[in-house]
Structure formats: structure tokens, C-alpha cells
N, C-alpha and C positions, 0 to 999 in steps of 0.2 A: 755665722753660726748656722744659718738655715740654707747654706749653699747646696745646690743639687749636684750630685756626683753622677756623671754619666759613665756607664760601663765601657770598658775598653773594648774596641773592636779589633779584629785581626790585623787590619792595615795599620793600627796604632802600635802594634807590637814592635819592640826594639829589635833591630836586626842584630845578628851575632857577628861581631867583627873580631878578627884576629890581628893582633899587632905583631910585627910591624906591617903596615899597609904596603903592599907591593906594587900596586899600579894606580893610575889616576882614577879608574872606575871605582875601585874600593874607596879611595880617598874622598871622592865626590859624594858617594852615598853616605859616608861617615859625616862629612861636612854638613850635608843637608839634615841629617838627624840631629846633629848638635845645634843647628840653628832653626829648628822647627818652631820654637817658642818666639813669639813676636817681640817680647822684651829683650831676649837675647840678640835678635837681629838689630833692634834699635840701639842697644848698648854697643854693639860691634860697630855700627856706622858712626855713632857719636865718638867713640874712642879712636877709631881710625882717622876721622876727620880732624879731631883735636891734635892727634899725633902728627899728621901731615902739616898742620898749621905750625906747630912748634919746630918741626924739622926745617921747614922753609924759613922760619924766623931765625933759626940757628945759623943757616947758611947766609942769609942776608945781613944779619947783625954780627956774625962771626963770634958768637958767644956760646961756648960749649954747654952752659947750663940749660939752654933751651933744648938742646939735643936730649938731655936727661929728662926734661919735662915731657918731651915727645915719647920717649920710651915708657915712662910711667903711665901716661894717659892711654897709650896704645895697649 
């Protein structure tokens, strides 16, 4: 309720991206702005790790349901 709001500065302004992204430089700038928030980065790492775990389990156990679990978690 009593949280302080800091004014946005110029370097915090969202860059203007045009889709479709045509080269890697544009993609990487877009990627960095989408993952600026620490919670977004943490969720990305957790989801990717869990997805890789289930993909490897699907290969080792030869059960397709683990592949679906990996897609959902990713």
C-alpha cells in the first residue's frame, strides 16, 4: 500500500520493435527486454530445466507422457 514508485528514466523506456524480427541483433534486444524482470528470468530457468528433465525421462523410460509433461512445463 505504501510502496514507493520511482519515475521511469529514459533508459527504462521500451524500445519500439517491429514484427517480424529480421535479424539476430533485433531478436536479442527484444529477448533482453522481455527478460528484464528477475522473476521472468527465474521462471524461464525453472521451466526450461523441468522441461529438459522430462524430455530426458521420456527418452530413457520410452514413455510419451513425459514428453507432454516437458512441453507443458517449458
